[in-house]
C-alpha positions as CSV (number, residue, x, y, z in Angstrom):
1,M,0.0,0.0,0.0
2,F,1.2,3.5,-0.8
3,M,0.0,6.7,0.9
4,K,-0.1,10.1,-0.8
5,R,-1.8,13.1,0.7
6,G,-3.9,10.8,2.9
7,I,-5.0,8.7,-0.2
8,K,-4.4,5.0,0.0
9,I,-3.1,3.4,-3.2
10,I,-3.1,-0.4,-3.3
11,L,-0.2,-1.9,-5.1
12,K,-0.6,-5.5,-6.2
13,D,2.1,-8.2,-6.4
14,N,4.9,-7.3,-8.8
15,E,3.8,-3.7,-9.2
16,R,5.9,-0.5,-8.6
17,I,5.4,3.2,-8.7
18,D,7.7,5.1,-11.1
19,D,8.4,8.8,-10.9
20,L,7.8,10.5,-14.3
21,E,10.0,13.4,-13.1
22,Y,7.5,15.9,-14.5
23,K,5.4,18.1,-12.2
24,G,5.4,15.4,-9.6
25,L,3.5,12.9,-11.8
26,K,3.9,9.2,-11.1
27,I,2.7,5.9,-12.7
28,I,2.0,2.4,-11.5
29,Q,3.6,-0.3,-13.6
30,S,4.2,-4.0,-13.5
31,K,7.7,-5.2,-12.6
32,K,7.4,-8.1,-15.0
33,G,4.8,-6.9,-17.6
34,F,4.7,-4.4,-20.4
35,C,6.1,-0.9,-19.4
36,F,5.9,2.3,-21.3
37,G,8.8,3.3,-23.5
38,I,10.2,6.4,-25.1
39,D,7.6,6.2,-27.9
40,S,4.8,7.2,-25.4
41,V,6.9,10.1,-24.1
42,L,7.7,11.4,-27.6
43,L,4.0,11.2,-28.6
44,S,2.9,13.2,-25.5
45,D,5.5,15.9,-26.6
46,F,4.3,15.8,-30.2
47,A,0.7,16.2,-29.1
48,K,1.3,19.0,-26.6
49,E,-0.1,21.5,-29.1
50,I,-3.5,20.2,-28.1
51,K,-5.6,23.3,-27.4
52,K,-6.8,24.5,-24.0
53,D,-10.1,23.1,-22.9
54,S,-10.0,20.3,-25.4
55,K,-11.9,17.0,-25.0
56,V,-9.3,14.3,-25.8
57,L,-9.5,10.5,-26.4
58,D,-6.6,8.1,-25.8
59,L,-7.1,4.9,-27.8
60,G,-5.3,1.9,-26.2
61,T,-4.2,3.9,-23.2
62,G,-2.5,1.0,-21.5
63,T,-1.3,2.1,-18.1
64,G,-2.3,5.7,-18.9
65,I,1.2,7.1,-19.5
66,I,0.3,9.4,-22.5
67,S,-2.9,10.7,-20.8
68,I,-1.1,11.4,-17.6
69,L,1.7,13.3,-19.3
70,L,-0.8,15.3,-21.4
71,C,-2.6,16.3,-18.3
72,G,0.7,17.9,-17.2
73,K,1.9,19.3,-20.5
74,T,-1.4,20.8,-21.7
75,K,-4.5,22.6,-20.5
76,L,-6.9,20.0,-21.9
77,K,-10.3,19.9,-20.3
78,H,-10.7,16.1,-20.1
79,I,-9.1,13.0,-21.5
80,T,-10.8,9.6,-21.8
81,G,-8.6,6.5,-22.0
82,V,-9.9,3.4,-23.7
83,E,-8.2,0.1,-22.7
84,I,-9.5,-3.4,-23.5
85,Q,-7.4,-5.3,-20.9
86,K,-9.1,-5.3,-17.5
87,E,-5.9,-5.7,-15.4
88,V,-4.1,-2.9,-17.2
89,C,-7.2,-0.7,-17.0
90,D,-7.3,-1.2,-13.3
91,M,-3.6,-0.2,-13.0
92,A,-4.3,3.0,-14.9
93,K,-7.3,3.8,-12.7
94,R,-5.1,3.6,-9.6
95,S,-2.5,5.9,-11.3
96,I,-5.3,8.4,-12.0
97,K,-6.1,8.4,-8.2
98,L,-2.4,8.5,-7.4
99,N,-2.0,11.8,-9.4
100,N,-5.3,13.3,-8.2
101,L,-6.5,13.5,-11.9
102,E,-10.0,12.1,-11.3
103,E,-11.6,15.3,-12.7
104,R,-9.5,15.4,-15.8
105,F,-8.8,11.7,-16.8
106,D,-11.1,8.7,-16.8
107,I,-10.9,5.1,-18.3
108,I,-13.3,3.0,-20.2
109,N,-12.6,-0.8,-20.1
110,E,-13.8,-1.6,-23.6
111,D,-12.9,-2.8,-27.1
112,L,-12.3,0.4,-29.2
113,N,-14.4,-1.2,-32.0
114,N,-17.5,-0.8,-29.7
115,L,-17.0,2.9,-29.0
116,S,-19.6,4.0,-31.6
117,K,-22.2,2.3,-29.3
118,I,-20.9,4.1,-26.2
119,L,-19.7,7.6,-27.3
120,P,-21.4,10.1,-29.5
121,A,-20.0,10.8,-32.9
122,N,-18.0,14.0,-33.5
123,S,-17.5,14.5,-29.8
124,F,-13.7,14.8,-29.4
125,D,-11.3,17.6,-30.2
126,A,-8.2,15.4,-30.4
127,I,-7.2,11.7,-30.3
128,V,-3.8,10.2,-29.3
129,T,-2.8,6.6,-29.8
130,N,0.2,4.4,-29.4
131,P,-1.2,1.3,-31.1
132,P,0.3,-2.2,-31.5
133,Y,3.0,-2.0,-34.1
134,K,3.2,-5.6,-35.4
135,K,0.7,-7.3,-37.7
136,E,-1.1,-10.2,-36.1
137,N,0.9,-13.0,-37.8
138,T,4.4,-11.4,-37.9
139,G,7.4,-11.3,-35.5
140,L,8.1,-13.2,-32.3
141,K,5.1,-13.5,-30.0
142,S,5.3,-13.1,-26.3
143,K,3.8,-15.7,-24.1
144,D,2.6,-12.9,-21.8
145,Q,-1.0,-11.9,-22.8
146,V,-0.5,-8.2,-21.8
147,Q,2.6,-7.9,-23.9
148,L,1.1,-9.8,-26.8
149,V,-2.0,-7.6,-27.0
150,S,0.2,-4.4,-26.6
151,R,2.6,-5.3,-29.4
152,H,0.5,-7.2,-32.0
153,E,-2.6,-6.3,-33.9
154,I,-4.8,-8.9,-32.2
155,M,-7.5,-6.7,-30.7
156,C,-7.3,-3.8,-33.2
157,N,-5.4,-2.7,-36.2
158,I,-4.6,0.6,-38.0
159,N,-7.8,0.5,-40.0
160,D,-9.9,0.0,-36.9
161,I,-8.2,3.1,-35.3
162,A,-8.7,5.3,-38.3
163,K,-12.4,4.3,-38.6
164,V,-13.0,5.0,-34.9
165,A,-11.1,8.3,-35.0
166,S,-13.0,9.5,-38.0
167,N,-16.3,8.8,-36.3
168,L,-15.4,10.4,-33.0
169,L,-13.4,13.4,-34.0
170,N,-15.0,16.8,-34.6
171,N,-14.3,18.2,-38.1
172,N,-10.9,19.8,-38.5
173,C,-9.7,18.1,-35.4
174,S,-6.7,15.8,-35.3
175,I,-5.4,12.3,-34.3
176,Y,-1.8,12.0,-33.1
177,M,-0.1,8.6,-33.6
178,V,3.3,7.0,-33.0
179,H,4.2,4.0,-35.0
180,R,6.9,2.2,-37.0
181,P,8.2,3.7,-40.3
182,D,7.6,0.4,-42.2
183,R,3.9,0.8,-41.6
184,I,3.6,4.3,-43.1
185,I,1.9,3.2,-46.3
186,D,-0.7,1.3,-44.2
187,I,-1.3,4.3,-42.0
188,I,-1.7,6.8,-44.8
189,E,-4.0,4.5,-46.7
190,A,-6.2,3.9,-43.7
191,F,-6.3,7.6,-42.7
192,R,-7.3,8.7,-46.1
193,K,-9.9,6.0,-46.4
194,Y,-11.7,7.6,-43.4
195,K,-11.1,11.2,-44.4
196,L,-8.2,11.8,-42.1
197,E,-5.6,13.8,-44.0
198,P,-1.9,13.4,-42.9
199,K,-0.7,16.9,-42.0
200,K,2.6,16.5,-40.1
201,M,5.2,13.7,-39.8
202,R,8.4,13.4,-37.9
203,F,10.9,10.5,-38.0
204,I,12.7,9.4,-34.9
205,Y,16.3,8.1,-35.2
206,P,18.1,6.2,-32.4
207,K,21.4,7.8,-33.6
208,I,22.2,10.0,-36.6
209,T,24.0,7.1,-38.2
210,K,21.1,4.7,-37.9
211,E,17.8,4.3,-39.8
212,P,14.6,5.7,-38.2
213,N,12.8,3.3,-35.9
214,L,9.7,5.4,-35.0
215,V,7.5,8.0,-36.7
216,L,5.1,10.5,-35.3
217,I,2.1,11.4,-37.4
218,K,-0.7,14.0,-37.1
219,A,-3.8,13.7,-39.4
220,T,-6.7,16.0,-39.4
221,K,-10.3,15.1,-40.2
222,G,-11.6,16.8,-43.3
223,A,-8.4,18.8,-44.0
224,K,-7.0,19.7,-47.4
225,E,-3.9,17.9,-48.7
226,F,-0.6,19.2,-47.4
227,L,2.0,17.2,-45.5
228,K,4.8,18.8,-43.5
229,I,7.9,16.6,-42.8
230,E,9.6,18.0,-39.7
231,K,13.3,17.8,-39.0
232,P,14.5,14.4,-37.7
233,L,14.6,13.8,-33.9
234,I,17.8,12.1,-32.8
235,V,17.6,10.2,-29.5
236,Y,21.2,9.4,-28.7
237,N,24.5,11.1,-29.4
238,Q,27.3,9.0,-30.8
239,N,28.7,8.5,-27.2
240,G,25.4,7.0,-26.1
241,T,24.1,10.0,-24.1
242,Y,20.7,11.6,-24.8
243,T,20.7,14.5,-27.2
244,E,19.8,18.0,-25.9
245,E,16.3,17.8,-27.5
246,I,15.5,14.5,-25.8
247,L,16.8,15.8,-22.4
248,E,14.4,18.8,-22.9
249,I,11.5,16.4,-23.7
250,Y,12.2,14.4,-20.6
251,N,12.5,17.6,-18.6
252,K,16.0,16.6,-17.6
253,K,18.1,19.5,-19.0
254,C,16.2,22.0,-16.8
255,N,16.6,19.7,-13.8
256,E,20.4,19.2,-14.4
257,E,20.9,23.0,-14.8
258,N,19.2,23.6,-11.5
259,N,21.3,21.1,-9.5
């Protein structure tokens, strides 16, 4: 059990609380299960342009990392996370309580393909998503069910996400996604199929000498054709340390300068 400001937070076996080192925010994660990575942090930074008082949807929220960070980085009014896995959803709910975000962040334990029956159409100002990267029948599959669902398109795929986003977004509002560069064609085809026009894209490189391994994409419902490719984001210097931009995204440069 963990106590914060008189609030009791129950930790289950093999769970821990990680400090996000940003405005005092924390998150509950499994010691053995799927934990968030740099892709979620980069997506939250990419989407921090979300306007004040926006109503936001987080598709496949997992443990809630993107939503928690966006609550700290933006002045969004409310964000709703959708997570199909009950145990992961429960973990996210306790992280919401841990961070006193009950009035700004809630979770729906549901298959995103059922959202049209639950949520009204054209009711969100922005959507964020860090979906499974691998097609259902490709790559090595984990024996752990949580990791399997998080990494492979078993419960949803790119087309499902585009369809749901198009239905739930207001016109001229955007979806922000992080994915793998090898899936770009699939993403653009699905987005355009459902009237989501790609507007901004940024490639993430582990090092300047390496190929990109992530891509950030923004697409806007009902927008005209025009795609901006932003400058590459390099994660590591050649000596293995974080680049200045990554340090800024992680809020570490400011912290180091103040120490």
